[in-house]
C-alpha positions as CSV (number, residue, x, y, z in Angstrom):
1,M,71.0,71.9,24.9
2,Q,73.3,71.4,27.8
3,A,72.6,68.9,30.6
4,K,72.2,70.4,34.0
5,R,75.0,69.4,36.4
6,I,73.9,68.2,39.7
7,R,76.2,69.1,42.5
8,R,76.7,66.5,45.1
9,R,78.2,66.8,48.6
10,P,81.8,65.7,48.9
11,S,82.2,62.5,50.9
12,E,84.2,62.5,54.2
13,D,87.1,60.8,52.3
14,E,87.0,63.6,49.7
15,R,87.1,66.3,52.4
16,T,90.0,64.5,54.0
17,Q,91.8,64.3,50.6
18,R,91.2,68.0,50.0
19,A,92.5,68.9,53.5
20,I,95.7,66.8,53.0
21,L,96.4,68.2,49.6
22,A,95.8,71.8,50.8
23,L,98.2,71.2,53.8
24,V,100.9,69.7,51.5
25,L,100.5,72.5,49.0
26,S,100.7,75.2,51.6
27,S,103.9,73.9,53.1
28,H,105.6,73.3,49.7
29,P,108.6,73.1,49.2
30,H,108.8,71.7,52.7
31,H,107.4,68.3,53.4
32,R,104.7,67.0,55.7
33,T,104.7,63.6,57.4
34,M,101.9,61.1,58.0
35,P,102.1,61.6,61.8
36,E,101.7,65.4,61.3
37,M,98.7,64.8,59.1
38,S,97.1,62.4,61.6
39,R,97.6,65.0,64.4
40,E,96.1,67.9,62.3
41,I,93.2,65.9,60.9
42,G,92.6,63.7,63.9
43,N,91.9,60.4,62.3
44,K,94.9,58.1,61.4
45,E,92.8,55.7,59.3
46,A,91.1,58.4,57.3
47,V,94.4,60.0,56.6
48,E,95.9,56.7,55.4
49,G,93.0,56.0,53.1
50,A,93.0,59.6,51.7
51,V,96.7,59.5,51.1
52,R,96.4,56.2,49.4
53,R,93.8,57.6,47.0
54,L,95.8,60.8,46.4
55,S,98.8,58.6,45.6
56,D,96.7,56.5,43.2
57,F,95.7,59.6,41.3
58,G,99.3,60.7,41.1
59,L,99.0,63.8,43.3
60,I,101.1,62.7,46.3
61,R,103.9,60.2,46.7
62,L,104.7,58.6,50.0
63,H,108.4,58.2,50.8
64,G,108.6,56.4,54.2
65,Q,106.4,58.6,56.4
66,T,107.0,61.7,54.3
67,L,104.4,63.1,51.9
68,L,105.8,64.4,48.7
69,L,103.8,66.6,46.3
70,T,104.1,65.4,42.7
71,D,105.0,67.8,39.9
72,A,101.5,67.3,38.4
73,A,99.8,68.4,41.6
74,F,102.0,71.4,42.0
75,H,101.5,72.4,38.3
76,C,97.7,72.2,38.6
77,H,97.8,74.2,41.7
78,R,100.0,76.8,40.1
79,L,97.6,77.1,37.1
80,E,94.7,77.7,39.4
81,T,96.4,80.6,41.1
82,L,97.4,82.4,37.9
């Protein structure tokens, strides 16, 4: 017997992380910057927190103000689109 999975609503931070990752993936191989993300998403503090968490998970690296997509994130994205 398999346990039922309960779906939960994503938090505001998770929605911000998803938006940032989508924007970085969509512009790959070009890079996005923190100021661009803040303008597009509209909340500098939320962007900084979300980028920090994405970096902790190894999906994005921050080089100065530039967001760099990691190979792991790009590979996972590529697998999803096959």
